[in-house]
PDB file with one MODEL, atoms N, CA, C and O in Angstrom:
MODEL        1
ATOM      1  N   MET A   1       0.838  -1.170   0.000  1.00  0.00           N
ATOM      2  CA  MET A   1       0.000   0.000   0.000  1.00  0.00           C
ATOM      3  C   MET A   1       0.891   1.244   0.000  1.00  0.00           C
ATOM      4  O   MET A   1       1.993   1.230   0.549  1.00  0.00           O
ATOM      5  N   ALA A   2       0.409   2.299  -0.612  1.00  0.00           N
ATOM      6  CA  ALA A   2       1.174   3.543  -0.705  1.00  0.00           C
ATOM      7  C   ALA A   2       1.327   4.198   0.662  1.00  0.00           C
ATOM      8  O   ALA A   2       0.445   4.114   1.516  1.00  0.00           O
ATOM      9  N   GLU A   3       2.461   4.845   0.841  1.00  0.00           N
ATOM     10  CA  GLU A   3       2.698   5.624   2.053  1.00  0.00           C
ATOM     11  C   GLU A   3       2.632   7.096   1.679  1.00  0.00           C
ATOM     12  O   GLU A   3       3.384   7.561   0.823  1.00  0.00           O
ATOM     13  N   PHE A   4       1.743   7.819   2.315  1.00  0.00           N
ATOM     14  CA  PHE A   4       1.585   9.228   2.025  1.00  0.00           C
ATOM     15  C   PHE A   4       2.426  10.050   2.988  1.00  0.00           C
ATOM     16  O   PHE A   4       2.624   9.660   4.139  1.00  0.00           O
ATOM     17  N   PRO A   5       2.922  11.191   2.514  1.00  0.00           N
ATOM     18  CA  PRO A   5       3.766  12.017   3.384  1.00  0.00           C
ATOM     19  C   PRO A   5       2.993  12.552   4.584  1.00  0.00           C
ATOM     20  O   PRO A   5       1.785  12.781   4.518  1.00  0.00           O
ATOM     21  N   GLN A   6       3.716  12.742   5.672  1.00  0.00           N
ATOM     22  CA  GLN A   6       3.115  13.256   6.902  1.00  0.00           C
ATOM     23  C   GLN A   6       3.481  14.723   7.139  1.00  0.00           C
ATOM     24  O   GLN A   6       2.715  15.468   7.750  1.00  0.00           O
ATOM     25  N   GLU A   7       4.649  15.130   6.655  1.00  0.00           N
ATOM     26  CA  GLU A   7       5.110  16.502   6.861  1.00  0.00           C
ATOM     27  C   GLU A   7       4.451  17.431   5.848  1.00  0.00           C
ATOM     28  O   GLU A   7       4.267  17.069   4.686  1.00  0.00           O
ATOM     29  N   GLU A   8       4.098  18.631   6.299  1.00  0.00           N
ATOM     30  CA  GLU A   8       3.400  19.584   5.430  1.00  0.00           C
ATOM     31  C   GLU A   8       4.195  19.895   4.166  1.00  0.00           C
ATOM     32  O   GLU A   8       3.619  19.963   3.081  1.00  0.00           O
ATOM     33  N   THR A   9       5.494  20.081   4.287  1.00  0.00           N
ATOM     34  CA  THR A   9       6.296  20.413   3.105  1.00  0.00           C
ATOM     35  C   THR A   9       6.284  19.278   2.090  1.00  0.00           C
ATOM     36  O   THR A   9       6.271  19.520   0.883  1.00  0.00           O
ATOM     37  N   LYS A  10       6.288  18.053   2.574  1.00  0.00           N
ATOM     38  CA  LYS A  10       6.261  16.907   1.662  1.00  0.00           C
ATOM     39  C   LYS A  10       4.882  16.732   1.025  1.00  0.00           C
ATOM     40  O   LYS A  10       4.781  16.280  -0.115  1.00  0.00           O
ATOM     41  N   ILE A  11       3.831  17.081   1.745  1.00  0.00           N
ATOM     42  CA  ILE A  11       2.477  17.038   1.185  1.00  0.00           C
ATOM     43  C   ILE A  11       2.358  18.062   0.063  1.00  0.00           C
ATOM     44  O   ILE A  11       1.808  17.767  -0.998  1.00  0.00           O
ATOM     45  N   LEU A  12       2.879  19.274   0.301  1.00  0.00           N
ATOM     46  CA  LEU A  12       2.842  20.319  -0.722  1.00  0.00           C
ATOM     47  C   LEU A  12       3.680  19.935  -1.939  1.00  0.00           C
ATOM     48  O   LEU A  12       3.300  20.227  -3.073  1.00  0.00           O
ATOM     49  N   GLU A  13       4.811  19.285  -1.709  1.00  0.00           N
ATOM     50  CA  GLU A  13       5.649  18.817  -2.813  1.00  0.00           C
ATOM     51  C   GLU A  13       4.904  17.769  -3.640  1.00  0.00           C
ATOM     52  O   GLU A  13       4.962  17.798  -4.869  1.00  0.00           O
ATOM     53  N   LEU A  14       4.218  16.860  -2.986  1.00  0.00           N
ATOM     54  CA  LEU A  14       3.433  15.846  -3.688  1.00  0.00           C
ATOM     55  C   LEU A  14       2.334  16.501  -4.518  1.00  0.00           C
ATOM     56  O   LEU A  14       2.110  16.114  -5.666  1.00  0.00           O
ATOM     57  N   ALA A  15       1.653  17.482  -3.951  1.00  0.00           N
ATOM     58  CA  ALA A  15       0.600  18.188  -4.686  1.00  0.00           C
ATOM     59  C   ALA A  15       1.176  18.871  -5.918  1.00  0.00           C
ATOM     60  O   ALA A  15       0.571  18.815  -6.989  1.00  0.00           O
ATOM     61  N   ARG A  16       2.331  19.513  -5.788  1.00  0.00           N
ATOM     62  CA  ARG A  16       2.973  20.189  -6.921  1.00  0.00           C
ATOM     63  C   ARG A  16       3.336  19.178  -8.009  1.00  0.00           C
ATOM     64  O   ARG A  16       3.147  19.445  -9.196  1.00  0.00           O
ATOM     65  N   ARG A  17       3.854  18.029  -7.607  1.00  0.00           N
ATOM     66  CA  ARG A  17       4.217  17.001  -8.586  1.00  0.00           C
ATOM     67  C   ARG A  17       2.981  16.450  -9.285  1.00  0.00           C
ATOM     68  O   ARG A  17       3.022  16.151 -10.479  1.00  0.00           O
ATOM     69  N   MET A  18       1.882  16.314  -8.546  1.00  0.00           N
ATOM     70  CA  MET A  18       0.629  15.856  -9.162  1.00  0.00           C
ATOM     71  C   MET A  18       0.128  16.878 -10.176  1.00  0.00           C
ATOM     72  O   MET A  18      -0.261  16.515 -11.286  1.00  0.00           O
ATOM     73  N   ILE A  19       0.137  18.152  -9.800  1.00  0.00           N
ATOM     74  CA  ILE A  19      -0.308  19.215 -10.701  1.00  0.00           C
ATOM     75  C   ILE A  19       0.538  19.212 -11.970  1.00  0.00           C
ATOM     76  O   ILE A  19       0.004  19.265 -13.077  1.00  0.00           O
ATOM     77  N   ASP A  20       1.851  19.151 -11.808  1.00  0.00           N
ATOM     78  CA  ASP A  20       2.749  19.134 -12.965  1.00  0.00           C
ATOM     79  C   ASP A  20       2.491  17.917 -13.842  1.00  0.00           C
ATOM     80  O   ASP A  20       2.507  18.019 -15.069  1.00  0.00           O
ATOM     81  N   GLY A  21       2.255  16.773 -13.222  1.00  0.00           N
ATOM     82  CA  GLY A  21       1.976  15.552 -13.977  1.00  0.00           C
ATOM     83  C   GLY A  21       0.662  15.618 -14.730  1.00  0.00           C
ATOM     84  O   GLY A  21       0.584  15.178 -15.877  1.00  0.00           O
ATOM     85  N   PHE A  22      -0.373  16.162 -14.103  1.00  0.00           N
ATOM     86  CA  PHE A  22      -1.663  16.319 -14.782  1.00  0.00           C
ATOM     87  C   PHE A  22      -1.517  17.212 -16.005  1.00  0.00           C
ATOM     88  O   PHE A  22      -2.056  16.909 -17.070  1.00  0.00           O
ATOM     89  N   ARG A  23      -0.788  18.313 -15.853  1.00  0.00           N
ATOM     90  CA  ARG A  23      -0.624  19.266 -16.963  1.00  0.00           C
ATOM     91  C   ARG A  23       0.277  18.710 -18.060  1.00  0.00           C
ATOM     92  O   ARG A  23       0.050  18.987 -19.238  1.00  0.00           O
ATOM     93  N   ALA A  24       1.282  17.942 -17.701  1.00  0.00           N
ATOM     94  CA  ALA A  24       2.223  17.405 -18.684  1.00  0.00           C
ATOM     95  C   ALA A  24       1.661  16.206 -19.437  1.00  0.00           C
ATOM     96  O   ALA A  24       2.172  15.853 -20.499  1.00  0.00           O
ATOM     97  N   ASN A  25       0.617  15.576 -18.904  1.00  0.00           N
ATOM     98  CA  ASN A  25       0.081  14.352 -19.498  1.00  0.00           C
ATOM     99  C   ASN A  25      -1.434  14.393 -19.633  1.00  0.00           C
ATOM    100  O   ASN A  25      -2.123  13.543 -19.068  1.00  0.00           O
ATOM    101  N   PRO A  26      -1.969  15.367 -20.371  1.00  0.00           N
ATOM    102  CA  PRO A  26      -3.425  15.456 -20.485  1.00  0.00           C
ATOM    103  C   PRO A  26      -4.046  14.251 -21.188  1.00  0.00           C
ATOM    104  O   PRO A  26      -5.228  13.962 -21.000  1.00  0.00           O
ATOM    105  N   ASP A  27      -3.245  13.545 -22.003  1.00  0.00           N
ATOM    106  CA  ASP A  27      -3.765  12.342 -22.655  1.00  0.00           C
ATOM    107  C   ASP A  27      -3.972  11.209 -21.651  1.00  0.00           C
ATOM    108  O   ASP A  27      -4.864  10.378 -21.828  1.00  0.00           O
ATOM    109  N   LEU A  28      -3.151  11.171 -20.599  1.00  0.00           N
ATOM    110  CA  LEU A  28      -3.300  10.147 -19.556  1.00  0.00           C
ATOM    111  C   LEU A  28      -4.315  10.552 -18.493  1.00  0.00           C
ATOM    112  O   LEU A  28      -4.968   9.703 -17.887  1.00  0.00           O
ATOM    113  N   PHE A  29      -4.438  11.859 -18.277  1.00  0.00           N
ATOM    114  CA  PHE A  29      -5.352  12.396 -17.260  1.00  0.00           C
ATOM    115  C   PHE A  29      -6.260  13.441 -17.902  1.00  0.00           C
ATOM    116  O   PHE A  29      -6.124  14.630 -17.615  1.00  0.00           O
ATOM    117  N   PRO A  30      -7.188  13.016 -18.769  1.00  0.00           N
ATOM    118  CA  PRO A  30      -8.011  13.990 -19.492  1.00  0.00           C
ATOM    119  C   PRO A  30      -8.958  14.783 -18.594  1.00  0.00           C
ATOM    120  O   PRO A  30      -9.311  15.918 -18.914  1.00  0.00           O
ATOM    121  N   ASN A  31      -9.365  14.198 -17.485  1.00  0.00           N
ATOM    122  CA  ASN A  31     -10.316  14.878 -16.609  1.00  0.00           C
ATOM    123  C   ASN A  31     -10.088  14.430 -15.161  1.00  0.00           C
ATOM    124  O   ASN A  31     -10.934  13.751 -14.580  1.00  0.00           O
ATOM    125  N   PRO A  32      -8.925  14.819 -14.572  1.00  0.00           N
ATOM    126  CA  PRO A  32      -8.643  14.361 -13.209  1.00  0.00           C
ATOM    127  C   PRO A  32      -9.609  14.982 -12.205  1.00  0.00           C
ATOM    128  O   PRO A  32     -10.075  16.102 -12.415  1.00  0.00           O
ATOM    129  N   PRO A  33      -9.917  14.277 -11.123  1.00  0.00           N
ATOM    130  CA  PRO A  33     -10.830  14.817 -10.113  1.00  0.00           C
ATOM    131  C   PRO A  33     -10.284  16.129  -9.542  1.00  0.00           C
ATOM    132  O   PRO A  33      -9.159  16.185  -9.047  1.00  0.00           O
ATOM    133  N   GLY A  34     -11.077  17.148  -9.618  1.00  0.00           N
ATOM    134  CA  GLY A  34     -10.646  18.454  -9.123  1.00  0.00           C
ATOM    135  C   GLY A  34      -9.831  19.224 -10.139  1.00  0.00           C
ATOM    136  O   GLY A  34      -9.996  20.437 -10.269  1.00  0.00           O
ATOM    137  N   GLY A  35      -8.970  18.556 -10.851  1.00  0.00           N
ATOM    138  CA  GLY A  35      -8.131  19.197 -11.849  1.00  0.00           C
ATOM    139  C   GLY A  35      -6.993  19.992 -11.239  1.00  0.00           C
ATOM    140  O   GLY A  35      -7.039  20.340 -10.059  1.00  0.00           O
ATOM    141  N   PRO A  36      -5.966  20.284 -12.036  1.00  0.00           N
ATOM    142  CA  PRO A  36      -4.797  20.986 -11.516  1.00  0.00           C
ATOM    143  C   PRO A  36      -5.100  22.395 -11.018  1.00  0.00           C
ATOM    144  O   PRO A  36      -4.504  22.846 -10.040  1.00  0.00           O
ATOM    145  N   ASP A  37      -6.020  23.092 -11.679  1.00  0.00           N
ATOM    146  CA  ASP A  37      -6.347  24.452 -11.232  1.00  0.00           C
ATOM    147  C   ASP A  37      -6.960  24.437  -9.838  1.00  0.00           C
ATOM    148  O   ASP A  37      -6.650  25.297  -9.014  1.00  0.00           O
ATOM    149  N   LYS A  38      -7.815  23.483  -9.574  1.00  0.00           N
ATOM    150  CA  LYS A  38      -8.448  23.367  -8.254  1.00  0.00           C
ATOM    151  C   LYS A  38      -7.408  23.006  -7.188  1.00  0.00           C
ATOM    152  O   LYS A  38      -7.478  23.498  -6.062  1.00  0.00           O
ATOM    153  N   LEU A  39      -6.451  22.152  -7.540  1.00  0.00           N
ATOM    154  CA  LEU A  39      -5.413  21.774  -6.584  1.00  0.00           C
ATOM    155  C   LEU A  39      -4.523  22.955  -6.215  1.00  0.00           C
ATOM    156  O   LEU A  39      -3.993  23.012  -5.106  1.00  0.00           O
ATOM    157  N   GLU A  40      -4.357  23.893  -7.137  1.00  0.00           N
ATOM    158  CA  GLU A  40      -3.493  25.044  -6.859  1.00  0.00           C
ATOM    159  C   GLU A  40      -4.130  26.051  -5.907  1.00  0.00           C
ATOM    160  O   GLU A  40      -3.427  26.888  -5.341  1.00  0.00           O
ATOM    161  N   GLU A  41      -5.415  25.989  -5.725  1.00  0.00           N
ATOM    162  CA  GLU A  41      -6.093  26.960  -4.846  1.00  0.00           C
ATOM    163  C   GLU A  41      -5.653  26.838  -3.410  1.00  0.00           C
ATOM    164  O   GLU A  41      -6.130  27.583  -2.553  1.00  0.00           O
TER     165      GLU A  41
ENDMDL
END
């Protein structure tokens, strides 16, 4: 099972990597839940 970060800085880093991945791969993630714009709020 996946281990999620516990520290705030690592959580924010994970969110940034997810946002970058969603934007870089729209063919793989055509309609992600919330979307990258929502995650940036």
